[in-house]
DOSE-552253 format. One record per residue (C-alpha): residue number from 1; residue in one letter; y, x, z. Coordinates in nm, 3 decimals, decimal comma, padded with zeros to 5 digits. Layout:
<pts>
@seq = NUM type = a Y = Y X = X Z = Z .
...
</pts>
This chain:
<pts>
@seq = 1 type = m Y = -07,275 X = 11,247 Z = -03,694 .
@seq = 2 type = q Y = -07,303 X = 11,175 Z = -04,064 .
@seq = 3 type = s Y = -06,945 X = 11,291 Z = -04,114 .
@seq = 4 type = l Y = -07,019 X = 11,621 Z = -03,938 .
@seq = 5 type = a Y = -07,331 X = 11,671 Z = -04,146 .
@seq = 6 type = a Y = -07,133 X = 11,603 Z = -04,461 .
@seq = 7 type = v Y = -06,871 X = 11,860 Z = -04,362 .
@seq = 8 type = q Y = -07,140 X = 12,117 Z = -04,285 .
@seq = 9 type = s Y = -07,310 X = 12,048 Z = -04,616 .
@seq = 10 type = l Y = -06,980 X = 12,084 Z = -04,802 .
@seq = 11 type = a Y = -06,906 X = 12,411 Z = -04,625 .
@seq = 12 type = a Y = -07,252 X = 12,544 Z = -04,706 .
@seq = 13 type = n Y = -07,215 X = 12,448 Z = -05,071 .
@seq = 14 type = s Y = -06,870 X = 12,607 Z = -05,087 .
@seq = 15 type = a Y = -07,003 X = 12,929 Z = -04,934 .
@seq = 16 type = a Y = -07,293 X = 12,933 Z = -05,179 .
@seq = 17 type = d Y = -07,058 X = 12,874 Z = -05,471 .
@seq = 18 type = l Y = -06,830 X = 13,156 Z = -05,354 .
@seq = 19 type = w Y = -07,127 X = 13,391 Z = -05,315 .
@seq = 20 type = d Y = -07,251 X = 13,307 Z = -05,665 .
@seq = 21 type = r Y = -06,903 X = 13,349 Z = -05,806 .
@seq = 22 type = v Y = -06,851 X = 13,694 Z = -05,655 .
@seq = 23 type = f Y = -07,201 X = 13,844 Z = -05,669 .
@seq = 24 type = g Y = -07,331 X = 13,661 Z = -05,972 .
@seq = 25 type = t Y = -07,324 X = 13,802 Z = -06,323 .
@seq = 26 type = q Y = -07,096 X = 13,707 Z = -06,608 .
@seq = 27 type = p Y = -07,180 X = 13,709 Z = -06,980 .
@seq = 28 type = d Y = -07,127 X = 14,021 Z = -07,189 .
@seq = 29 type = p Y = -06,785 X = 14,024 Z = -07,357 .
@seq = 30 type = d Y = -06,763 X = 14,056 Z = -07,733 .
@seq = 31 type = r Y = -06,766 X = 14,412 Z = -07,868 .
@seq = 32 type = y Y = -06,420 X = 14,366 Z = -08,017 .
@seq = 33 type = l Y = -06,282 X = 14,294 Z = -07,667 .
@seq = 34 type = v Y = -06,431 X = 14,617 Z = -07,529 .
@seq = 35 type = i Y = -06,274 X = 14,819 Z = -07,811 .
@seq = 36 type = a Y = -05,942 X = 14,633 Z = -07,792 .
@seq = 37 type = t Y = -05,913 X = 14,694 Z = -07,417 .
@seq = 38 type = a Y = -05,975 X = 15,066 Z = -07,473 .
@seq = 39 type = a Y = -05,687 X = 15,065 Z = -07,721 .
@seq = 40 type = v Y = -05,463 X = 14,885 Z = -07,468 .
@seq = 41 type = a Y = -05,551 X = 15,145 Z = -07,204 .
@seq = 42 type = l Y = -05,467 X = 15,428 Z = -07,444 .
@seq = 43 type = a Y = -05,134 X = 15,260 Z = -07,522 .
@seq = 44 type = a Y = -05,056 X = 15,275 Z = -07,149 .
@seq = 45 type = i Y = -05,149 X = 15,644 Z = -07,127 .
@seq = 46 type = l Y = -05,043 X = 15,830 Z = -07,441 .
@seq = 47 type = p Y = -04,669 X = 15,744 Z = -07,478 .
@seq = 48 type = h Y = -04,480 X = 15,951 Z = -07,222 .
@seq = 49 type = a Y = -04,228 X = 15,675 Z = -07,142 .
@seq = 50 type = v Y = -04,506 X = 15,426 Z = -07,066 .
@seq = 51 type = w Y = -04,712 X = 15,685 Z = -06,877 .
@seq = 52 type = r Y = -04,421 X = 15,748 Z = -06,639 .
@seq = 53 type = v Y = -04,474 X = 15,392 Z = -06,514 .
@seq = 54 type = s Y = -04,847 X = 15,338 Z = -06,559 .
@seq = 55 type = r Y = -04,927 X = 15,668 Z = -06,387 .
@seq = 56 type = n Y = -04,844 X = 15,494 Z = -06,058 .
@seq = 57 type = a Y = -05,188 X = 15,329 Z = -06,077 .
@seq = 58 type = i Y = -05,356 X = 15,670 Z = -06,109 .
@seq = 59 type = t Y = -05,153 X = 15,793 Z = -05,812 .
@seq = 60 type = i Y = -05,278 X = 15,500 Z = -05,604 .
@seq = 61 type = a Y = -05,637 X = 15,601 Z = -05,682 .
@seq = 62 type = h Y = -05,559 X = 15,972 Z = -05,632 .
@seq = 63 type = e Y = -05,406 X = 15,930 Z = -05,288 .
@seq = 64 type = g Y = -05,662 X = 15,667 Z = -05,196 .
@seq = 65 type = g Y = -05,932 X = 15,922 Z = -05,272 .
@seq = 66 type = h Y = -05,770 X = 16,175 Z = -05,040 .
@seq = 67 type = g Y = -05,743 X = 15,912 Z = -04,766 .
@seq = 68 type = l Y = -06,097 X = 15,779 Z = -04,799 .
@seq = 69 type = i Y = -06,263 X = 16,121 Z = -04,789 .
@seq = 70 type = a Y = -06,040 X = 16,227 Z = -04,500 .
@seq = 71 type = l Y = -06,173 X = 15,934 Z = -04,298 .
@seq = 72 type = v Y = -06,533 X = 15,981 Z = -04,408 .
@seq = 73 type = s Y = -06,522 X = 16,351 Z = -04,319 .
@seq = 74 type = g Y = -06,399 X = 16,275 Z = -03,967 .
@seq = 75 type = r Y = -06,031 X = 16,354 Z = -04,006 .
@seq = 76 type = k Y = -05,757 X = 16,127 Z = -03,869 .
@seq = 77 type = l Y = -05,553 X = 15,966 Z = -04,145 .
@seq = 78 type = d Y = -05,185 X = 15,950 Z = -04,047 .
@seq = 79 type = g Y = -05,059 X = 15,775 Z = -04,359 .
@seq = 80 type = i Y = -05,007 X = 15,771 Z = -04,735 .
@seq = 81 type = r Y = -04,682 X = 15,774 Z = -04,930 .
@seq = 82 type = l Y = -04,633 X = 15,682 Z = -05,296 .
@seq = 83 type = h Y = -04,312 X = 15,787 Z = -05,467 .
@seq = 84 type = s Y = -04,122 X = 15,652 Z = -05,766 .
@seq = 85 type = d Y = -04,174 X = 15,976 Z = -05,961 .
@seq = 86 type = t Y = -04,551 X = 15,897 Z = -05,947 .
@seq = 87 type = s Y = -04,616 X = 16,171 Z = -05,693 .
@seq = 88 type = g Y = -04,782 X = 16,095 Z = -05,362 .
@seq = 89 type = l Y = -04,862 X = 16,245 Z = -05,025 .
@seq = 90 type = t Y = -05,157 X = 16,187 Z = -04,793 .
@seq = 91 type = v Y = -05,128 X = 16,324 Z = -04,439 .
@seq = 92 type = s Y = -05,436 X = 16,370 Z = -04,223 .
@seq = 93 type = r Y = -05,503 X = 16,556 Z = -03,902 .
@seq = 94 type = g Y = -05,800 X = 16,764 Z = -03,804 .
@seq = 95 type = k Y = -05,940 X = 17,111 Z = -03,849 .
@seq = 96 type = p Y = -05,719 X = 17,287 Z = -04,109 .
@seq = 97 type = t Y = -06,021 X = 17,458 Z = -04,267 .
@seq = 98 type = g Y = -06,384 X = 17,374 Z = -04,326 .
@seq = 99 type = l Y = -06,583 X = 17,132 Z = -04,539 .
@seq = 100 type = g Y = -06,389 X = 16,820 Z = -04,438 .
@seq = 101 type = m Y = -06,057 X = 16,967 Z = -04,547 .
@seq = 102 type = i Y = -06,208 X = 17,102 Z = -04,870 .
@seq = 103 type = l Y = -06,359 X = 16,766 Z = -04,963 .
@seq = 104 type = t Y = -06,033 X = 16,588 Z = -04,879 .
@seq = 105 type = a Y = -05,832 X = 16,822 Z = -05,102 .
@seq = 106 type = a Y = -06,083 X = 16,794 Z = -05,386 .
@seq = 107 type = a Y = -06,094 X = 16,413 Z = -05,377 .
@seq = 108 type = g Y = -05,755 X = 16,344 Z = -05,534 .
@seq = 109 type = y Y = -05,799 X = 16,444 Z = -05,898 .
@seq = 110 type = t Y = -06,163 X = 16,336 Z = -05,900 .
@seq = 111 type = a Y = -06,107 X = 15,990 Z = -05,750 .
@seq = 112 type = p Y = -05,962 X = 15,802 Z = -06,054 .
@seq = 113 type = p Y = -06,235 X = 15,904 Z = -06,302 .
@seq = 114 type = l Y = -06,512 X = 15,850 Z = -06,047 .
@seq = 115 type = l Y = -06,373 X = 15,506 Z = -05,964 .
@seq = 116 type = g Y = -06,366 X = 15,437 Z = -06,337 .
@seq = 117 type = l Y = -06,727 X = 15,549 Z = -06,365 .
@seq = 118 type = g Y = -06,828 X = 15,316 Z = -06,081 .
@seq = 119 type = g Y = -06,635 X = 15,035 Z = -06,244 .
@seq = 120 type = a Y = -06,807 X = 15,099 Z = -06,578 .
@seq = 121 type = w Y = -07,146 X = 15,076 Z = -06,404 .
@seq = 122 type = l Y = -07,051 X = 14,738 Z = -06,254 .
@seq = 123 type = l Y = -06,925 X = 14,608 Z = -06,588 .
@seq = 124 type = a Y = -07,241 X = 14,728 Z = -06,763 .
@seq = 125 type = a Y = -07,433 X = 14,522 Z = -06,506 .
@seq = 126 type = n Y = -07,207 X = 14,221 Z = -06,586 .
@seq = 127 type = h Y = -07,051 X = 14,213 Z = -06,236 .
@seq = 128 type = i Y = -06,697 X = 14,151 Z = -06,358 .
@seq = 129 type = t Y = -06,578 X = 13,930 Z = -06,069 .
@seq = 130 type = l Y = -06,737 X = 14,160 Z = -05,810 .
@seq = 131 type = l Y = -06,544 X = 14,452 Z = -05,957 .
@seq = 132 type = l Y = -06,215 X = 14,264 Z = -05,926 .
@seq = 133 type = w Y = -06,285 X = 14,160 Z = -05,566 .
@seq = 134 type = l Y = -06,393 X = 14,511 Z = -05,463 .
@seq = 135 type = a Y = -06,075 X = 14,653 Z = -05,614 .
@seq = 136 type = t Y = -05,867 X = 14,395 Z = -05,424 .
@seq = 137 type = a Y = -06,044 X = 14,484 Z = -05,097 .
@seq = 138 type = l Y = -05,981 X = 14,856 Z = -05,150 .
@seq = 139 type = l Y = -05,613 X = 14,794 Z = -05,221 .
@seq = 140 type = i Y = -05,578 X = 14,583 Z = -04,905 .
@seq = 141 type = a Y = -05,740 X = 14,863 Z = -04,703 .
@seq = 142 type = l Y = -05,506 X = 15,115 Z = -04,865 .
@seq = 143 type = l Y = -05,200 X = 14,901 Z = -04,788 .
@seq = 144 type = v Y = -05,268 X = 14,940 Z = -04,415 .
@seq = 145 type = m Y = -05,214 X = 15,315 Z = -04,446 .
@seq = 146 type = i Y = -04,903 X = 15,310 Z = -04,667 .
@seq = 147 type = r Y = -04,597 X = 15,446 Z = -04,486 .
@seq = 148 type = n Y = -04,307 X = 15,388 Z = -04,726 .
@seq = 149 type = a Y = -04,148 X = 15,085 Z = -04,890 .
@seq = 150 type = y Y = -04,200 X = 15,190 Z = -05,252 .
@seq = 151 type = g Y = -04,566 X = 15,257 Z = -05,186 .
@seq = 152 type = a Y = -04,612 X = 14,922 Z = -05,014 .
@seq = 153 type = v Y = -04,448 X = 14,731 Z = -05,299 .
@seq = 154 type = t Y = -04,658 X = 14,918 Z = -05,558 .
@seq = 155 type = v Y = -04,985 X = 14,843 Z = -05,380 .
@seq = 156 type = v Y = -04,892 X = 14,478 Z = -05,311 .
@seq = 157 type = v Y = -04,802 X = 14,417 Z = -05,676 .
@seq = 158 type = t Y = -05,121 X = 14,585 Z = -05,797 .
@seq = 159 type = g Y = -05,339 X = 14,403 Z = -05,546 .
@seq = 160 type = g Y = -05,167 X = 14,073 Z = -05,624 .
@seq = 161 type = a Y = -05,251 X = 14,113 Z = -05,992 .
@seq = 162 type = f Y = -05,618 X = 14,169 Z = -05,912 .
@seq = 163 type = l Y = -05,625 X = 13,873 Z = -05,674 .
@seq = 164 type = l Y = -05,461 X = 13,632 Z = -05,917 .
@seq = 165 type = v Y = -05,685 X = 13,730 Z = -06,207 .
@seq = 166 type = s Y = -06,005 X = 13,719 Z = -06,000 .
@seq = 167 type = w Y = -05,920 X = 13,380 Z = -05,847 .
@seq = 168 type = l Y = -05,737 X = 13,188 Z = -06,117 .
@seq = 169 type = a Y = -05,814 X = 13,337 Z = -06,459 .
@seq = 170 type = e Y = -06,078 X = 13,223 Z = -06,703 .
@seq = 171 type = p Y = -06,389 X = 13,444 Z = -06,744 .
@seq = 172 type = q Y = -06,269 X = 13,589 Z = -07,074 .
@seq = 173 type = v Y = -05,934 X = 13,687 Z = -06,919 .
@seq = 174 type = q Y = -06,111 X = 13,838 Z = -06,619 .
@seq = 175 type = a Y = -06,330 X = 14,041 Z = -06,851 .
@seq = 176 type = a Y = -06,033 X = 14,168 Z = -07,054 .
@seq = 177 type = f Y = -05,841 X = 14,262 Z = -06,739 .
@seq = 178 type = a Y = -06,141 X = 14,438 Z = -06,582 .
@seq = 179 type = y Y = -06,218 X = 14,637 Z = -06,898 .
@seq = 180 type = v Y = -05,854 X = 14,746 Z = -06,934 .
@seq = 181 type = v Y = -05,852 X = 14,865 Z = -06,572 .
@seq = 182 type = v Y = -06,176 X = 15,062 Z = -06,604 .
@seq = 183 type = w Y = -06,080 X = 15,215 Z = -06,939 .
@seq = 184 type = f Y = -05,744 X = 15,308 Z = -06,787 .
@seq = 185 type = l Y = -05,910 X = 15,486 Z = -06,492 .
@seq = 186 type = l Y = -06,151 X = 15,670 Z = -06,721 .
@seq = 187 type = l Y = -05,893 X = 15,771 Z = -06,983 .
@seq = 188 type = g Y = -05,600 X = 15,808 Z = -06,745 .
@seq = 189 type = g Y = -05,810 X = 16,016 Z = -06,509 .
@seq = 190 type = v Y = -05,826 X = 16,290 Z = -06,773 .
@seq = 191 type = r Y = -05,453 X = 16,346 Z = -06,825 .
@seq = 192 type = p Y = -05,337 X = 16,454 Z = -06,473 .
@seq = 193 type = a Y = -05,558 X = 16,765 Z = -06,467 .
@seq = 194 type = f Y = -05,410 X = 16,876 Z = -06,801 .
@seq = 195 type = e Y = -05,060 X = 16,808 Z = -06,668 .
@seq = 196 type = l Y = -05,135 X = 17,019 Z = -06,361 .
@seq = 197 type = q Y = -05,273 X = 17,297 Z = -06,579 .
@seq = 198 type = s Y = -04,953 X = 17,290 Z = -06,787 .
@seq = 199 type = k Y = -04,731 X = 17,304 Z = -06,475 .
@seq = 200 type = r Y = -04,926 X = 17,595 Z = -06,330 .
@seq = 201 type = s Y = -04,904 X = 17,786 Z = -06,658 .
@seq = 202 type = r Y = -04,525 X = 17,767 Z = -06,623 .
@seq = 203 type = g Y = -04,534 X = 17,881 Z = -06,261 .
@seq = 204 type = g Y = -04,493 X = 17,534 Z = -06,113 .
@seq = 205 type = a Y = -04,689 X = 17,327 Z = -05,858 .
@seq = 206 type = p Y = -04,764 X = 17,617 Z = -05,618 .
@seq = 207 type = d Y = -04,893 X = 17,374 Z = -05,356 .
@seq = 208 type = s Y = -05,112 X = 17,167 Z = -05,588 .
@seq = 209 type = d Y = -05,455 X = 17,048 Z = -05,482 .
@seq = 210 type = a Y = -05,612 X = 17,330 Z = -05,685 .
@seq = 211 type = d Y = -05,399 X = 17,593 Z = -05,511 .
@seq = 212 type = q Y = -05,471 X = 17,445 Z = -05,168 .
@seq = 213 type = l Y = -05,842 X = 17,455 Z = -05,249 .
@seq = 214 type = a Y = -05,808 X = 17,816 Z = -05,362 .
@seq = 215 type = r Y = -05,655 X = 17,910 Z = -05,027 .
@seq = 216 type = l Y = -05,923 X = 17,717 Z = -04,838 .
@seq = 217 type = t Y = -06,223 X = 17,854 Z = -05,028 .
@seq = 218 type = h Y = -06,101 X = 18,183 Z = -05,183 .
@seq = 219 type = v Y = -06,222 X = 18,043 Z = -05,514 .
@seq = 220 type = p Y = -05,958 X = 18,081 Z = -05,789 .
@seq = 221 type = a Y = -05,747 X = 17,773 Z = -05,856 .
@seq = 222 type = g Y = -05,847 X = 17,792 Z = -06,221 .
@seq = 223 type = l Y = -06,207 X = 17,719 Z = -06,130 .
@seq = 224 type = w Y = -06,100 X = 17,414 Z = -05,931 .
@seq = 225 type = l Y = -05,903 X = 17,300 Z = -06,232 .
@seq = 226 type = f Y = -06,219 X = 17,344 Z = -06,438 .
@seq = 227 type = l Y = -06,401 X = 17,122 Z = -06,188 .
@seq = 228 type = f Y = -06,131 X = 16,853 Z = -06,221 .
@seq = 229 type = h Y = -06,166 X = 16,868 Z = -06,601 .
@seq = 230 type = a Y = -06,545 X = 16,859 Z = -06,585 .
@seq = 231 type = v Y = -06,552 X = 16,555 Z = -06,356 .
@seq = 232 type = s Y = -06,294 X = 16,356 Z = -06,553 .
@seq = 233 type = l Y = -06,441 X = 16,429 Z = -06,895 .
@seq = 234 type = s Y = -06,799 X = 16,369 Z = -06,780 .
@seq = 235 type = a Y = -06,695 X = 16,038 Z = -06,622 .
@seq = 236 type = l Y = -06,518 X = 15,938 Z = -06,944 .
@seq = 237 type = i Y = -06,823 X = 16,015 Z = -07,157 .
@seq = 238 type = g Y = -07,070 X = 15,846 Z = -06,922 .
@seq = 239 type = g Y = -06,849 X = 15,548 Z = -06,842 .
@seq = 240 type = g Y = -06,752 X = 15,503 Z = -07,206 .
@seq = 241 type = r Y = -07,117 X = 15,490 Z = -07,309 .
@seq = 242 type = w Y = -07,182 X = 15,222 Z = -07,044 .
@seq = 243 type = l Y = -06,883 X = 15,016 Z = -07,152 .
@seq = 244 type = l Y = -06,978 X = 15,035 Z = -07,517 .
@seq = 245 type = g Y = -07,343 X = 14,958 Z = -07,439 .
@seq = 246 type = l Y = -07,472 X = 15,277 Z = -07,600 .
</pts>
């Protein structure tokens, strides 16, 4: 009986420790770390050769946004594919017009900056470990819907990095990793809309999200591009102020 009570007490203490670890707060990182992580994120975004690789993370968030809103709006999500050229495809079934389809199409370009904004809010509240665990949970949920090998490997590697850092790394390393990720989503969420605008100006990307939205709503694709820019830049300004403690 005493042994059973001891086991129960140990389990209760372990559960309490885990709860405190995930939902508790961590100390504010030094200002230099916040600025340094922003510089690291920019270094992963600005050089074209590096961006060709790092953009895969933005594509994960982009396609994940399509998938999440498709489910929330009542559509049936058939699967998500991520490709080595950093493009992606989310396939859902349901009514081909209407609010659900419009929201699903609009979710892609807005998902990375909005995720970054949410992450900045969590970091401003000192919930560094919670951010890492939530990101891991979202990646595991996304993995279930991936339908190609490259996409599965990309998500597993990304999720594995979050899991290892959140479980094994020291608090300062966790903070640095989390701030790099959030800065990357905020800063990297701005570039794709400009890339799409550039492609469309050259007559490319006729089936882009903006063009699909134009056909669905009869609102010019340029206005949808303006919305993508407005969301990403507003998220960057608001999230940046939170991260910098302004």
